[in-house]
C-alpha positions in Angstrom: 19.5 -17.9 145.4 22.0 -16.7 142.6 25.2 -17.7 145.0 23.7 -21.1 145.5 23.4 -21.9 142.1 27.2 -20.8 141.2 28.4 -22.8 144.1 26.4 -25.9 143.2 27.7 -25.5 139.5 31.1 -25.3 140.5 30.8 -28.2 143.0 29.5 -30.3 140.0 32.1 -29.2 137.7 34.8 -30.3 140.1 33.5 -33.5 141.0 33.0 -34.3 137.4 36.8 -33.4 136.6 37.9 -35.7 139.8 36.5 -38.6 138.3 38.5 -38.4 135.1 42.2 -39.1 135.2 42.8 -39.0 131.2 45.6 -36.5 130.5 47.2 -37.1 134.1 51.0 -37.7 134.6 51.7 -40.6 137.0 53.8 -42.9 138.1 54.0 -46.1 140.2 53.8 -45.6 143.8 57.5 -45.5 145.4 59.2 -45.7 148.6 62.6 -44.0 149.6 65.2 -46.7 150.5 67.6 -46.3 153.3 70.1 -45.4 150.7 68.0 -42.3 149.5 67.0 -44.1 146.3 63.3 -44.5 145.0 62.0 -47.9 144.5 58.8 -48.3 142.9 56.0 -50.7 144.4 55.2 -53.5 141.9 52.1 -52.8 139.7 50.1 -55.3 137.7 49.7 -54.4 133.9 46.9 -55.9 132.1 46.4 -56.0 128.4 42.5 -55.2 128.8 40.9 -53.7 131.9 38.7 -56.9 132.1 41.4 -59.3 132.1 41.7 -61.2 135.2 45.6 -61.4 135.1 48.4 -59.4 134.3 52.4 -59.2 134.4 53.9 -57.6 137.4 56.3 -54.7 136.8 58.5 -53.0 138.9 59.9 -50.4 136.4 60.0 -46.9 137.8 58.9 -44.9 134.9 56.7 -41.7 134.2 53.2 -42.3 132.4 50.5 -40.7 130.9 47.0 -41.8 131.3 45.2 -42.4 128.0 42.0 -43.9 128.7 39.8 -44.8 132.0 37.3 -47.7 132.7 35.9 -47.8 136.3 39.1 -48.1 138.5 41.4 -49.1 135.8 43.4 -46.6 133.7 45.5 -47.2 130.4 48.7 -45.7 130.4 51.4 -44.9 128.0 55.0 -44.0 128.3 55.0 -40.4 129.0 58.1 -39.4 126.8 57.6 -42.1 123.9 53.9 -42.7 124.0 54.6 -46.3 124.0 51.6 -48.3 125.1 52.3 -50.1 128.5 48.7 -51.3 129.1 46.1 -51.1 131.9 46.7 -50.8 135.9 44.6 -49.9 138.9 44.7 -46.3 139.6 45.1 -46.9 143.2 48.6 -48.3 142.6 49.7 -44.8 141.0 50.6 -41.6 142.1 50.0 -38.3 140.5 52.9 -36.3 139.2 53.3 -32.8 137.9 52.8 -32.5 134.3 56.1 -31.1 133.8 57.4 -34.6 134.4 55.6 -36.0 131.6 56.6 -33.0 129.1 60.4 -34.0 128.9 
């Protein structure tokens, strides 16, 4: 019974951490071009998570997640901490924390 409680508590703690992306280092999803360079896929940046429309950005930069509301995450530039806006988490890929700690 004790092992079952430990396993259940571990599962609950891991699932709680998986749902919160605050503090993660991310960048827009990218593809490798024929010449070997990375090209970022465009992302839509909104001023608020509830906005219907936003501006399309194609810049390849490293960002830190500072807020989350549903599937939207609030991001800032990793180095300068300048606010960028709200983007869909599915449009981002996780990076190693060292990429945000320049």
